[in-house]
A tleap script that builds the chain and sets N, CA, C and O, in Angstrom:
source leaprc.protein.ff14SB
mol = sequence {
  NMET ALA LYS MET ASP LYS LEU LYS LYS LYS
  MET LYS GLN ARG GLY VAL THR TYR SER GLU
  LEU SER ARG LYS MET ASP ILE ASN ARG SER
  THR LEU TYR ARG LYS ILE ALA GLY ASN VAL
  GLU GLY PHE SER VAL ARG GLU ALA ALA TYR
  ILE GLY ARG ALA LEU GLY LEU THR LEU ASP
  GLU THR ALA GLU ILE PHE PHE GLU CGLU
}
set mol.1.N position { 111.844 113.700 78.147 }
set mol.1.CA position { 110.476 113.215 78.291 }
set mol.1.C position { 109.733 114.157 79.248 }
set mol.1.O position { 110.234 114.487 80.322 }
set mol.2.N position { 108.556 114.575 78.848 }
set mol.2.CA position { 107.746 115.464 79.683 }
set mol.2.C position { 107.311 114.732 80.955 }
set mol.2.O position { 107.199 113.506 80.986 }
set mol.3.N position { 107.071 115.521 81.994 }
set mol.3.CA position { 106.708 114.946 83.292 }
set mol.3.C position { 105.493 114.028 83.205 }
set mol.3.O position { 105.521 112.907 83.713 }
set mol.4.N position { 104.448 114.492 82.575 }
set mol.4.CA position { 103.228 113.684 82.525 }
set mol.4.C position { 103.406 112.469 81.617 }
set mol.4.O position { 102.703 111.471 81.774 }
set mol.5.N position { 104.341 112.548 80.668 }
set mol.5.CA position { 104.662 111.359 79.874 }
set mol.5.C position { 105.275 110.288 80.773 }
set mol.5.O position { 105.017 109.096 80.603 }
set mol.6.N position { 106.093 110.731 81.735 }
set mol.6.CA position { 106.675 109.791 82.693 }
set mol.6.C position { 105.578 109.144 83.533 }
set mol.6.O position { 105.612 107.944 83.806 }
set mol.7.N position { 104.609 109.957 83.936 }
set mol.7.CA position { 103.499 109.426 84.720 }
set mol.7.C position { 102.712 108.398 83.906 }
set mol.7.O position { 102.394 107.321 84.409 }
set mol.8.N position { 102.403 108.722 82.666 }
set mol.8.CA position { 101.656 107.791 81.810 }
set mol.8.C position { 102.447 106.502 81.599 }
set mol.8.O position { 101.869 105.416 81.566 }
set mol.9.N position { 103.763 106.620 81.456 }
set mol.9.CA position { 104.607 105.432 81.283 }
set mol.9.C position { 104.558 104.546 82.529 }
set mol.9.O position { 104.467 103.323 82.423 }
set mol.10.N position { 104.619 105.170 83.707 }
set mol.10.CA position { 104.551 104.405 84.954 }
set mol.10.C position { 103.187 103.732 85.099 }
set mol.10.O position { 103.104 102.586 85.543 }
set mol.11.N position { 102.122 104.436 84.729 }
set mol.11.CA position { 100.791 103.844 84.788 }
set mol.11.C position { 100.711 102.621 83.881 }
set mol.11.O position { 100.175 101.581 84.264 }
set mol.12.N position { 101.249 102.762 82.677 }
set mol.12.CA position { 101.213 101.655 81.718 }
set mol.12.C position { 102.042 100.473 82.223 }
set mol.12.O position { 101.598 99.328 82.142 }
set mol.13.N position { 103.231 100.741 82.739 }
set mol.13.CA position { 104.099 99.685 83.254 }
set mol.13.C position { 103.425 98.890 84.359 }
set mol.13.O position { 103.618 97.680 84.474 }
set mol.14.N position { 102.637 99.574 85.165 }
set mol.14.CA position { 101.995 98.928 86.309 }
set mol.14.C position { 100.572 98.469 86.000 }
set mol.14.O position { 99.882 97.933 86.867 }
set mol.15.N position { 100.141 98.685 84.756 }
set mol.15.CA position { 98.821 98.220 84.348 }
set mol.15.C position { 97.676 98.968 85.014 }
set mol.15.O position { 96.604 98.403 85.227 }
set mol.16.N position { 97.899 100.243 85.344 }
set mol.16.CA position { 96.882 101.054 86.004 }
set mol.16.C position { 96.221 101.957 84.959 }
set mol.16.O position { 96.900 102.704 84.256 }
set mol.17.N position { 94.904 101.881 84.866 }
set mol.17.CA position { 94.168 102.684 83.897 }
set mol.17.C position { 93.712 104.003 84.515 }
set mol.17.O position { 93.708 104.169 85.734 }
set mol.18.N position { 93.331 104.932 83.646 }
set mol.18.CA position { 92.760 106.197 84.106 }
set mol.18.C position { 91.528 105.917 84.969 }
set mol.18.O position { 91.352 106.519 86.028 }
set mol.19.N position { 90.685 105.005 84.507 }
set mol.19.CA position { 89.448 104.688 85.230 }
set mol.19.C position { 89.739 104.151 86.623 }
set mol.19.O position { 89.132 104.583 87.602 }
set mol.20.N position { 90.662 103.215 86.706 }
set mol.20.CA position { 91.003 102.612 87.989 }
set mol.20.C position { 91.585 103.655 88.948 }
set mol.20.O position { 91.183 103.735 90.109 }
set mol.21.N position { 92.522 104.442 88.457 }
set mol.21.CA position { 93.156 105.440 89.307 }
set mol.21.C position { 92.161 106.515 89.726 }
set mol.21.O position { 92.172 106.943 90.880 }
set mol.22.N position { 91.312 106.956 88.820 }
set mol.22.CA position { 90.337 107.993 89.175 }
set mol.22.C position { 89.344 107.482 90.214 }
set mol.22.O position { 88.944 108.229 91.107 }
set mol.23.N position { 88.941 106.215 90.105 }
set mol.23.CA position { 88.042 105.640 91.114 }
set mol.23.C position { 88.703 105.638 92.486 }
set mol.23.O position { 88.084 106.003 93.485 }
set mol.24.N position { 89.961 105.225 92.525 }
set mol.24.CA position { 90.683 105.184 93.793 }
set mol.24.C position { 90.870 106.578 94.383 }
set mol.24.O position { 90.902 106.742 95.603 }
set mol.25.N position { 90.993 107.587 93.510 }
set mol.25.CA position { 91.185 108.960 93.967 }
set mol.25.C position { 89.862 109.663 94.239 }
set mol.25.O position { 89.833 110.766 94.785 }
set mol.26.N position { 88.772 109.017 93.855 }
set mol.26.CA position { 87.431 109.582 94.011 }
set mol.26.C position { 87.269 110.886 93.226 }
set mol.26.O position { 86.701 111.865 93.710 }
set mol.27.N position { 87.796 110.857 91.985 }
set mol.27.CA position { 87.573 111.966 91.072 }
set mol.27.C position { 87.076 111.391 89.750 }
set mol.27.O position { 87.218 110.197 89.487 }
set mol.28.N position { 86.503 112.240 88.937 }
set mol.28.CA position { 86.000 111.825 87.637 }
set mol.28.C position { 87.159 111.437 86.726 }
set mol.28.O position { 88.204 112.086 86.734 }
set mol.29.N position { 86.973 110.378 85.940 }
set mol.29.CA position { 88.025 109.933 85.030 }
set mol.29.C position { 88.446 111.038 84.069 }
set mol.29.O position { 89.633 111.200 83.785 }
set mol.30.N position { 87.476 111.795 83.569 }
set mol.30.CA position { 87.806 112.864 82.623 }
set mol.30.C position { 88.621 113.971 83.303 }
set mol.30.O position { 89.465 114.601 82.664 }
set mol.31.N position { 88.372 114.207 84.583 }
set mol.31.CA position { 89.163 115.198 85.325 }
set mol.31.C position { 90.608 114.732 85.437 }
set mol.31.O position { 91.535 115.513 85.226 }
set mol.32.N position { 90.797 113.467 85.767 }
set mol.32.CA position { 92.149 112.915 85.838 }
set mol.32.C position { 92.832 113.030 84.479 }
set mol.32.O position { 93.986 113.448 84.395 }
set mol.33.N position { 92.130 112.664 83.432 }
set mol.33.CA position { 92.693 112.733 82.081 }
set mol.33.C position { 93.104 114.171 81.750 }
set mol.33.O position { 94.195 114.402 81.229 }
set mol.34.N position { 92.231 115.133 82.053 }
set mol.34.CA position { 92.532 116.537 81.746 }
set mol.34.C position { 93.721 117.041 82.568 }
set mol.34.O position { 94.524 117.830 82.070 }
set mol.35.N position { 93.839 116.597 83.806 }
set mol.35.CA position { 94.991 117.010 84.621 }
set mol.35.C position { 96.283 116.461 84.029 }
set mol.35.O position { 97.283 117.174 83.941 }
set mol.36.N position { 96.262 115.207 83.629 }
set mol.36.CA position { 97.461 114.604 83.045 }
set mol.36.C position { 97.793 115.268 81.706 }
set mol.36.O position { 98.964 115.458 81.375 }
set mol.37.N position { 96.759 115.618 80.941 }
set mol.37.CA position { 96.968 116.271 79.649 }
set mol.37.C position { 97.383 117.737 79.797 }
set mol.37.O position { 97.837 118.356 78.835 }
set mol.38.N position { 97.226 118.289 81.002 }
set mol.38.CA position { 97.606 119.675 81.232 }
set mol.38.C position { 96.537 120.676 80.840 }
set mol.38.O position { 96.814 121.869 80.713 }
set mol.39.N position { 95.319 120.197 80.648 }
set mol.39.CA position { 94.233 121.077 80.232 }
set mol.39.C position { 93.561 121.805 81.385 }
set mol.39.O position { 92.798 122.745 81.160 }
set mol.40.N position { 93.831 121.390 82.607 }
set mol.40.CA position { 93.290 122.044 83.802 }
set mol.40.C position { 94.410 122.146 84.822 }
set mol.40.O position { 95.503 121.616 84.619 }
set mol.41.N position { 94.126 122.836 85.926 }
set mol.41.CA position { 95.121 122.983 86.982 }
set mol.41.C position { 95.684 121.631 87.373 }
set mol.41.O position { 94.978 120.622 87.365 }
set mol.42.N position { 96.956 121.620 87.714 }
set mol.42.CA position { 97.645 120.374 88.018 }
set mol.42.C position { 97.178 119.699 89.290 }
set mol.42.O position { 96.121 120.021 89.833 }
set mol.43.N position { 97.964 118.781 89.745 }
set mol.43.CA position { 97.637 117.953 90.904 }
set mol.43.C position { 97.991 118.653 92.206 }
set mol.43.O position { 98.992 119.365 92.296 }
set mol.44.N position { 97.160 118.440 93.205 }
set mol.44.CA position { 97.485 118.928 94.545 }
set mol.44.C position { 98.583 118.029 95.119 }
set mol.44.O position { 98.852 116.947 94.598 }
set mol.45.N position { 99.200 118.489 96.185 }
set mol.45.CA position { 100.226 117.682 96.852 }
set mol.45.C position { 99.619 116.362 97.309 }
set mol.45.O position { 100.240 115.308 97.173 }
set mol.46.N position { 98.422 116.420 97.843 }
set mol.46.CA position { 97.744 115.205 98.315 }
set mol.46.C position { 97.510 114.233 97.153 }
set mol.46.O position { 97.768 113.036 97.283 }
set mol.47.N position { 97.023 114.743 96.028 }
set mol.47.CA position { 96.778 113.879 94.865 }
set mol.47.C position { 98.078 113.271 94.352 }
set mol.47.O position { 98.132 112.084 94.027 }
set mol.48.N position { 99.118 114.085 94.280 }
set mol.48.CA position { 100.415 113.596 93.796 }
set mol.48.C position { 100.947 112.500 94.713 }
set mol.48.O position { 101.440 111.476 94.240 }
set mol.49.N position { 100.848 112.713 96.017 }
set mol.49.CA position { 101.321 111.710 96.970 }
set mol.49.C position { 100.517 110.427 96.831 }
set mol.49.O position { 101.079 109.332 96.881 }
set mol.50.N position { 99.211 110.553 96.657 }
set mol.50.CA position { 98.369 109.370 96.501 }
set mol.50.C position { 98.744 108.601 95.235 }
set mol.50.O position { 98.875 107.377 95.264 }
set mol.51.N position { 98.914 109.312 94.135 }
set mol.51.CA position { 99.286 108.652 92.878 }
set mol.51.C position { 100.633 107.959 93.032 }
set mol.51.O position { 100.812 106.827 92.582 }
set mol.52.N position { 101.571 108.636 93.663 }
set mol.52.CA position { 102.881 108.028 93.894 }
set mol.52.C position { 102.778 106.718 94.649 }
set mol.52.O position { 103.416 105.730 94.284 }
set mol.53.N position { 101.967 106.710 95.711 }
set mol.53.CA position { 101.780 105.473 96.484 }
set mol.53.C position { 101.044 104.421 95.660 }
set mol.53.O position { 101.416 103.247 95.671 }
set mol.54.N position { 100.011 104.838 94.955 }
set mol.54.CA position { 99.207 103.893 94.163 }
set mol.54.C position { 100.030 103.213 93.080 }
set mol.54.O position { 99.779 102.060 92.730 }
set mol.55.N position { 101.015 103.935 92.550 }
set mol.55.CA position { 101.851 103.376 91.484 }
set mol.55.C position { 103.144 102.769 92.014 }
set mol.55.O position { 103.943 102.241 91.240 }
set mol.56.N position { 103.354 102.838 93.313 }
set mol.56.CA position { 104.573 102.283 93.889 }
set mol.56.C position { 105.820 103.063 93.519 }
set mol.56.O position { 106.899 102.487 93.385 }
set mol.57.N position { 105.678 104.385 93.351 }
set mol.57.CA position { 106.816 105.227 93.003 }
set mol.57.C position { 107.625 105.559 94.248 }
set mol.57.O position { 107.086 105.629 95.352 }
set mol.58.N position { 108.897 105.758 94.059 }
set mol.58.CA position { 109.719 106.244 95.165 }
set mol.58.C position { 109.397 107.716 95.382 }
set mol.58.O position { 108.772 108.353 94.534 }
set mol.59.N position { 109.826 108.252 96.518 }
set mol.59.CA position { 109.633 109.681 96.767 }
set mol.59.C position { 110.340 110.520 95.716 }
set mol.59.O position { 109.823 111.552 95.289 }
set mol.60.N position { 111.522 110.081 95.296 }
set mol.60.CA position { 112.258 110.806 94.263 }
set mol.60.C position { 111.513 110.798 92.931 }
set mol.60.O position { 111.441 111.823 92.255 }
set mol.61.N position { 110.959 109.650 92.553 }
set mol.61.CA position { 110.188 109.567 91.303 }
set mol.61.C position { 108.955 110.462 91.365 }
set mol.61.O position { 108.638 111.167 90.407 }
set mol.62.N position { 108.265 110.427 92.501 }
set mol.62.CA position { 107.080 111.271 92.667 }
set mol.62.C position { 107.455 112.742 92.574 }
set mol.62.O position { 106.784 113.505 91.879 }
set mol.63.N position { 108.515 113.152 93.259 }
set mol.63.CA position { 108.949 114.535 93.228 }
set mol.63.C position { 109.350 114.958 91.818 }
set mol.63.O position { 109.035 116.067 91.387 }
set mol.64.N position { 110.040 114.081 91.106 }
set mol.64.CA position { 110.480 114.390 89.746 }
set mol.64.C position { 109.280 114.623 88.823 }
set mol.64.O position { 109.304 115.533 87.995 }
set mol.65.N position { 108.256 113.823 88.959 }
set mol.65.CA position { 107.082 113.934 88.089 }
set mol.65.C position { 106.237 115.149 88.456 }
set mol.65.O position { 105.792 115.882 87.572 }
set mol.66.N position { 106.012 115.369 89.735 }
set mol.66.CA position { 105.026 116.371 90.143 }
set mol.66.C position { 105.591 117.706 90.618 }
set mol.66.O position { 104.895 118.718 90.537 }
set mol.67.N position { 106.828 117.742 91.110 }
set mol.67.CA position { 107.271 118.950 91.785 }
set mol.67.C position { 108.518 119.601 91.230 }
set mol.67.O position { 108.750 120.778 91.507 }
set mol.68.N position { 109.323 118.908 90.473 }
set mol.68.CA position { 110.555 119.518 89.963 }
set mol.68.C position { 110.280 120.262 88.670 }
set mol.68.O position { 109.464 119.842 87.849 }
set mol.69.N position { 110.972 121.362 88.508 }
set mol.69.CA position { 110.814 122.171 87.293 }
set mol.69.C position { 111.655 121.643 86.173 }
set mol.69.O position { 111.645 122.202 85.077 }
savepdb mol mol.pdb
quit
């Protein structure tokens, strides 16, 4: 499973929408969507950490999605 597929699965499991997460991150929903789709530069460390906390991910889950090759 691709990394961003894991992220989308976690969002769905927790009932978090693109709109809700983008509002909390103070970024445009379309920007969040494009980052998850891989159409623009990926997430900063700060954004990844915020998403991890917002979704209740462990540090290992966050690292696996955003930082491991």
